[in-house]
C-alpha positions as CSV (number, residue, x, y, z in Angstrom):
1,M,-11.4,15.1,4.1
2,S,-8.3,13.8,6.3
3,S,-5.2,14.8,4.5
4,K,-3.4,15.9,6.8
5,T,-1.9,18.8,5.7
6,G,-1.2,20.3,8.7
7,E,1.7,17.3,8.8
8,Q,4.0,18.5,5.9
9,N,7.3,19.4,7.9
10,Q,11.1,18.4,7.1
11,N,9.7,14.2,7.8
12,H,7.2,14.6,4.9
13,L,7.2,15.0,0.8
14,A,3.9,17.8,-0.1
15,F,1.8,18.7,-3.0
16,Q,-0.6,20.7,-4.4
17,L,-1.5,20.1,-7.6
18,S,-4.5,20.9,-10.0
19,Y,-5.1,19.4,-13.7
20,P,-7.8,20.8,-15.4
21,S,-9.0,17.7,-17.8
22,R,-10.6,17.5,-21.3
23,E,-10.7,13.8,-21.2
24,K,-12.2,12.9,-18.0
25,P,-15.7,14.0,-16.5
26,F,-13.8,15.8,-13.8
27,D,-11.2,18.5,-13.1
28,F,-8.0,17.3,-10.7
29,D,-7.2,19.0,-7.6
30,V,-5.4,17.2,-5.0
31,N,-3.9,18.5,-1.9
32,A,-1.8,16.0,0.5
33,C,1.1,15.3,1.8
34,F,2.7,11.4,2.5
35,P,6.4,10.2,4.4
36,N,9.9,10.4,3.3
37,N,10.3,7.1,3.3
38,G,8.7,3.7,3.3
39,V,5.6,3.2,0.6
40,T,3.0,5.3,0.0
41,A,0.0,3.7,-1.9
42,I,-2.3,6.0,-3.9
43,L,-5.5,3.7,-4.0
44,G,-8.6,4.3,-6.4
45,E,-10.8,3.0,-9.3
46,S,-9.7,3.1,-12.7
47,G,-10.1,6.5,-14.2
48,S,-10.2,8.3,-10.9
49,G,-6.7,10.0,-11.3
50,K,-4.0,7.8,-9.7
51,T,-1.8,8.0,-12.8
52,T,-2.4,11.6,-13.9
53,L,-1.5,12.3,-10.4
54,L,2.1,10.3,-10.7
55,R,2.5,12.5,-14.1
56,C,2.1,15.7,-12.3
57,I,4.8,15.0,-9.9
58,A,6.9,13.4,-12.8
59,G,6.4,16.8,-15.1
60,L,4.7,14.9,-17.5
61,E,1.4,16.8,-17.9
62,K,2.7,20.4,-19.1
63,S,-0.8,22.1,-17.6
64,A,-0.4,21.1,-14.0
65,R,-0.8,23.7,-11.6
66,G,0.1,23.8,-7.5
67,H,2.7,23.6,-5.3
68,L,5.6,20.4,-5.6
69,Q,8.1,20.3,-3.0
70,I,10.3,17.1,-2.5
71,G,12.1,17.4,1.0
72,Q,13.7,20.9,0.7
73,T,13.6,21.1,-3.1
74,T,11.2,22.6,-4.7
75,W,9.5,21.1,-8.3
76,L,6.5,23.3,-9.3
77,S,5.1,26.6,-7.9
78,E,3.9,29.9,-9.7
79,Q,7.7,30.7,-10.5
80,V,9.5,27.2,-10.8
81,N,8.7,24.1,-13.1
82,V,11.2,22.2,-13.0
83,P,11.2,19.9,-16.7
84,T,11.0,15.9,-16.0
85,H,14.7,15.2,-16.9
86,K,16.1,17.4,-13.7
87,R,13.1,16.2,-11.5
88,E,15.3,13.0,-9.8
89,I,12.8,10.4,-10.0
90,G,12.5,6.9,-11.0
91,Y,9.4,5.7,-12.6
92,V,8.1,2.7,-13.3
93,F,5.2,2.1,-15.3
94,Q,2.4,-0.6,-15.9
95,D,5.0,-2.2,-19.2
96,A,8.0,-2.3,-18.0
97,R,9.3,-0.2,-21.7
98,L,12.6,-1.8,-22.0
99,F,15.1,-0.6,-24.3
100,E,14.0,-4.1,-26.7
101,H,17.6,-3.4,-29.0
102,L,19.2,-3.5,-26.1
103,S,20.5,-6.4,-23.5
104,V,19.1,-6.7,-19.7
105,R,22.8,-5.7,-18.5
106,D,22.4,-2.5,-21.2
107,N,19.3,-1.1,-20.2
108,L,20.8,-1.1,-16.8
109,A,24.0,0.7,-18.0
110,F,21.9,3.3,-19.7
111,A,20.1,4.0,-16.3
112,L,24.0,4.4,-15.1
113,K,24.2,7.2,-17.4
114,R,21.6,8.6,-16.7
115,S,22.0,8.6,-12.6
116,H,21.6,11.8,-10.7
117,E,24.6,11.0,-8.2
118,K,27.8,8.0,-8.9
119,V,26.5,4.5,-8.6
120,T,28.5,2.2,-6.5
121,R,29.4,-1.2,-7.7
122,A,28.0,-2.3,-4.7
123,F,25.1,-0.8,-4.5
124,H,24.9,-1.8,-8.3
125,E,25.1,-5.3,-7.6
126,E,22.8,-5.5,-4.4
127,V,20.1,-3.7,-6.8
128,I,20.7,-6.9,-9.5
129,H,21.0,-9.4,-6.5
130,A,17.7,-8.1,-4.5
131,L,15.8,-8.3,-7.4
132,G,17.0,-11.7,-8.7
133,I,18.3,-10.7,-12.3
134,E,21.6,-12.3,-12.1
135,E,20.7,-14.6,-14.7
136,L,18.8,-12.3,-17.3
137,L,21.6,-10.0,-17.7
138,T,22.6,-11.3,-21.1
139,R,18.8,-11.4,-22.6
140,S,17.1,-9.6,-24.6
141,P,13.9,-8.0,-23.5
142,D,11.8,-10.4,-25.7
143,K,13.2,-13.3,-24.1
144,L,12.3,-12.7,-20.7
145,S,8.3,-13.1,-18.8
146,G,6.1,-10.3,-18.1
147,G,7.6,-10.6,-14.4
148,E,11.2,-10.5,-15.0
149,K,10.5,-7.6,-17.2
150,Q,9.3,-5.7,-14.4
151,R,11.6,-6.7,-11.9
152,V,14.4,-5.4,-14.8
153,A,12.7,-2.1,-15.1
154,M,12.4,-1.7,-11.2
155,A,16.6,-2.0,-11.1
156,R,16.7,0.5,-14.1
157,A,14.8,2.5,-12.1
158,L,16.7,2.1,-8.8
159,L,19.7,2.7,-10.5
160,I,19.0,6.1,-11.7
161,K,19.2,6.9,-7.7
162,P,16.0,9.1,-7.6
163,K,14.8,11.0,-4.6
164,L,12.0,9.9,-5.4
165,L,10.4,5.8,-7.1
166,L,6.9,6.4,-9.0
167,M,5.1,3.0,-9.8
168,D,2.0,3.2,-11.5
169,E,0.3,-0.5,-11.4
170,P,3.5,-2.2,-12.0
171,L,1.5,-5.7,-11.7
172,A,-1.5,-4.7,-13.9
173,S,-0.2,-6.5,-17.1
174,L,0.4,-9.8,-15.0
175,D,-1.2,-12.9,-14.2
176,E,-2.1,-13.6,-10.8
177,T,0.8,-16.5,-10.1
178,R,3.5,-13.8,-11.5
179,K,1.9,-11.0,-9.3
180,Q,2.6,-13.7,-5.9
181,E,6.2,-14.3,-8.0
182,I,6.9,-10.2,-8.1
183,L,5.3,-9.1,-4.5
184,P,8.3,-10.5,-2.4
185,Y,10.4,-8.4,-5.0
186,L,8.6,-5.9,-4.4
187,S,9.1,-6.0,-1.0
188,A,13.1,-6.4,-1.5
189,L,12.8,-3.1,-2.9
190,Q,11.8,-1.2,0.1
191,C,14.8,-2.3,1.8
192,I,17.2,-1.2,-1.1
193,S,15.6,1.8,-2.1
194,K,16.3,4.0,0.7
195,V,13.6,6.6,-1.2
196,P,10.2,7.1,-0.8
197,I,8.1,5.6,-3.0
198,L,4.5,6.2,-4.4
199,Y,2.7,3.0,-5.6
200,V,-0.2,3.4,-7.9
201,S,-2.7,0.3,-7.1
202,H,-6.7,0.0,-7.8
203,S,-6.0,-3.4,-5.2
204,S,-6.4,-3.1,-1.9
205,D,-4.9,-6.2,-1.2
206,E,-1.9,-5.3,-2.9
207,V,-1.5,-1.8,-1.2
208,C,-2.2,-3.8,1.8
209,K,0.4,-6.3,1.5
210,L,3.2,-3.2,0.7
211,A,2.4,0.0,1.7
212,N,2.3,1.7,5.4
213,H,0.5,4.9,3.9
214,L,-2.2,5.5,2.1
215,L,-3.9,8.2,0.0
216,V,-7.3,7.5,-1.3
217,I,-8.3,8.9,-4.8
218,N,-11.9,9.4,-5.9
219,N,-13.0,11.7,-9.1
220,G,-9.4,13.4,-9.1
221,K,-10.2,14.5,-5.3
222,L,-8.3,13.4,-1.9
223,A,-11.1,11.4,0.1
224,T,-8.9,10.6,2.9
225,S,-5.2,9.6,3.6
226,G,-3.1,9.0,6.4
227,P,-1.0,5.6,8.1
228,I,-2.9,2.7,6.6
229,N,-4.5,0.9,9.6
230,E,-6.0,4.3,10.3
231,V,-7.2,4.8,6.7
232,L,-8.3,1.4,6.2
233,S,-10.8,2.0,9.5
234,S,-12.0,5.3,8.9
235,T,-15.8,6.3,7.8
236,E,-14.5,8.8,5.5
237,L,-13.8,5.8,2.5
238,P,-15.5,6.2,-0.8
239,S,-18.7,4.3,-1.0
240,N,-16.9,1.9,-3.3
241,Y,-14.6,1.3,-0.8
242,V,-16.2,0.6,2.5
243,S,-16.3,-3.6,2.0
244,E,-12.5,-2.4,2.3
245,A,-12.6,-1.1,6.1
246,S,-10.2,-3.4,7.8
247,T,-7.3,-4.1,10.4
248,I,-3.9,-5.1,9.5
249,L,-2.1,-7.0,12.1
250,D,1.9,-7.9,12.6
251,C,1.8,-11.4,14.0
252,H,4.9,-13.8,14.4
253,V,4.5,-17.9,14.6
254,L,3.9,-19.3,18.3
255,E,3.3,-23.2,17.4
256,R,2.5,-25.6,14.9
257,K,-0.6,-28.0,15.2
258,E,-0.1,-30.7,12.9
259,K,-2.9,-32.9,13.4
260,W,-5.0,-29.6,12.5
261,Q,-3.0,-28.1,9.9
262,L,-2.9,-24.9,11.6
263,I,-0.3,-22.6,12.8
264,K,-1.0,-20.3,16.3
265,V,0.2,-16.7,15.6
266,G,0.6,-13.9,18.0
267,F,0.1,-10.4,19.0
268,D,0.5,-8.1,21.5
269,H,-0.2,-11.1,23.9
270,S,-3.0,-12.3,21.5
271,Y,-3.2,-14.7,19.4
272,L,-4.9,-16.5,16.7
273,W,-4.9,-19.8,14.7
274,L,-4.4,-19.9,10.8
275,E,-4.0,-22.3,8.1
276,D,-0.5,-24.0,8.2
277,K,0.9,-23.2,4.3
278,G,4.7,-23.7,5.8
279,Q,5.6,-21.2,7.9
280,E,8.7,-21.6,10.4
281,L,8.4,-21.0,13.8
282,G,9.0,-17.4,15.0
283,Q,8.4,-16.1,11.4
284,Q,7.0,-12.5,11.1
285,L,3.5,-12.9,9.4
286,K,1.4,-9.9,8.5
287,V,-2.3,-10.5,8.5
288,R,-5.3,-8.4,7.9
289,L,-8.8,-8.5,9.2
290,L,-11.6,-7.3,7.1
291,A,-14.2,-5.8,9.0
292,S,-16.8,-7.9,7.7
293,D,-15.3,-10.7,9.0
294,L,-15.5,-10.1,12.8
295,S,-18.6,-10.3,14.4
296,I,-19.4,-9.1,18.4
297,S,-20.7,-10.9,21.2
298,L,-21.3,-10.8,24.7
299,D,-20.5,-14.4,25.7
300,P,-16.9,-15.5,26.2
301,A,-17.3,-19.3,24.6
302,P,-19.8,-19.6,22.6
303,Q,-21.0,-22.6,21.2
304,S,-19.5,-21.7,17.8
305,T,-17.3,-23.8,14.6
306,M,-15.1,-19.9,14.2
307,L,-11.8,-20.9,15.8
308,N,-10.8,-17.2,16.8
309,R,-12.1,-15.3,19.6
310,L,-10.3,-12.1,21.0
311,A,-11.3,-10.1,24.5
312,G,-11.9,-6.9,24.1
313,R,-13.3,-3.1,24.6
314,I,-15.1,-1.1,22.7
315,N,-13.8,2.5,22.3
316,S,-15.5,4.0,19.8
317,I,-18.9,3.2,17.4
318,Q,-18.4,5.5,14.0
319,R,-22.7,5.4,12.6
320,D,-22.9,6.6,8.8
321,S,-26.7,8.3,8.8
322,S,-26.6,6.5,4.7
323,S,-25.9,3.1,5.8
324,A,-27.4,0.3,7.6
325,S,-23.9,-0.8,9.3
326,V,-21.8,0.7,11.4
327,L,-17.9,0.6,12.2
328,V,-17.6,-0.6,16.3
329,K,-13.3,-0.2,17.2
330,I,-12.4,-2.6,19.7
331,D,-9.0,-2.2,21.5
332,V,-7.3,-5.8,21.9
333,G,-4.9,-5.0,24.1
334,N,-2.8,-2.4,22.7
335,K,-4.3,-3.1,19.4
336,E,-7.2,-1.4,17.6
337,L,-9.5,-4.0,15.7
338,V,-12.3,-2.8,13.4
339,A,-15.6,-4.6,13.3
340,R,-18.8,-3.6,10.8
341,V,-22.0,-4.8,12.2
342,T,-25.6,-3.2,11.8
343,R,-27.5,-1.0,13.5
344,K,-29.7,-3.5,14.4
345,S,-27.4,-5.4,16.2
346,I,-25.9,-2.0,18.1
347,D,-29.0,-2.0,19.7
348,D,-30.0,-5.7,20.0
349,L,-26.8,-6.4,22.1
350,F,-27.1,-2.1,24.0
351,L,-23.5,-2.0,22.7
352,M,-21.8,1.2,24.3
353,V,-18.3,2.6,24.1
354,G,-16.2,1.2,27.2
355,M,-18.0,-1.7,27.4
356,P,-16.2,-5.1,26.9
357,V,-17.0,-7.4,24.4
358,F,-15.5,-10.3,22.5
359,L,-15.0,-10.6,18.6
360,Q,-15.1,-13.7,16.7
361,V,-12.9,-13.7,13.7
362,K,-14.7,-15.6,10.5
363,S,-11.5,-15.7,8.8
364,V,-8.0,-14.0,8.0
365,A,-6.0,-13.3,5.0
366,I,-1.9,-14.0,5.3
367,L,-0.8,-10.9,3.6
368,V,3.2,-11.7,4.0
C-alpha cells in the first residue's frame, strides 16, 4: 500500500476511518491523506466503499470511528464527533436533490442562508456565471434536464462556502452526451471553489479528465494513492484496474495539417500527431496514453502505419509474479511514460534498465 500517510502535514487533509458494515461483505477501513487543493478522485468499482468514505467524512455514518482532520480542525476523534451540519462541507449527490417546490433562484437562496461565511455578491455572480445557470434561475427543478439540475446542485454546494466539497458520482445518472456537456463546468468548478474537492467515480476516463490526485478503494480498503500519474503507472493498482495503467500528458497544439486532418501537439521537446477536432493553435490539451497502447522497439524507424514514435530510455521494469505482462517505465525527455508488454518481449529484446528504446504509440485519447 502506498497511502503516503507520512505526508500528513499542513498541506494535506488526513483521515483514518473505519466503519463496521452489516450490509457489505467487508468492513470499511481506510487510512489516507490528500492535498488541500485541487481535485482528489476516489476510484473504485461499485460496492467498493467509495460512497461510504464520503458519508463517513460528512458525518452521515454514525457508527464511523477513527480520526478525521481538515486543516487544523478535527471533525472526528475519540473525544470529538462534530455533527454533519457543523462540518462545513458541500455535498453533491448522484441525484441533484433540489427542492422541487422552489425555483432555482430560491434553491440557491436556501444555500446562502446556510453558508458558513458571508457570501459576497461578486462570488454569488461568479458561481452562477461559471456554471452557466443564469437563464435557469426562474425555472423550477422539474423543468430542468439532468445536466442542468447537477449544475444547479454544484452551485448550491459552492454557495455554502464549504471547507471541503464532496461529490458522489455526479455524472452517474447522465447519458454520455450530457456527461460531455457538464465536464467543462466541473473543470471550471476547480477554478472558483478554492477548496479541496473529493470526487467519487468508477470511471477512470472521468477521473483522468478532472483529478490531479487519486485514491483507489478496493473492498473497503485503500489499495494505493498519490498524484494521478504515479498511481496509474503503479503495479499496486488492484487487478480490476490493471488495464487502466497509463500516462497523462499536458500538451499544446503546435501545428495543423489539413490534408491529413491531423494536429501536431508538443510536450517537453517531443510531439504526437492527433486527430484534428478543431483545436486552436497554441491550445492546451491533456492527453492519455494507455500503457497497453504503447509498444517498444529497438529500431528508430520501423516500417509501420503508427504515426507516433518517441525516443526514450528505460528507467525501470516492474514485474508482477502473477502476470504474463510487465510495466516498463521509459523516460522521454523529462516525462516518464509507461508501457505494458509481455515477459516474452522483455526476454526477446533483451530489454534492460538504462537501454535506449523507441516507443510506438497505437492511440491517444484526448481528455480535455
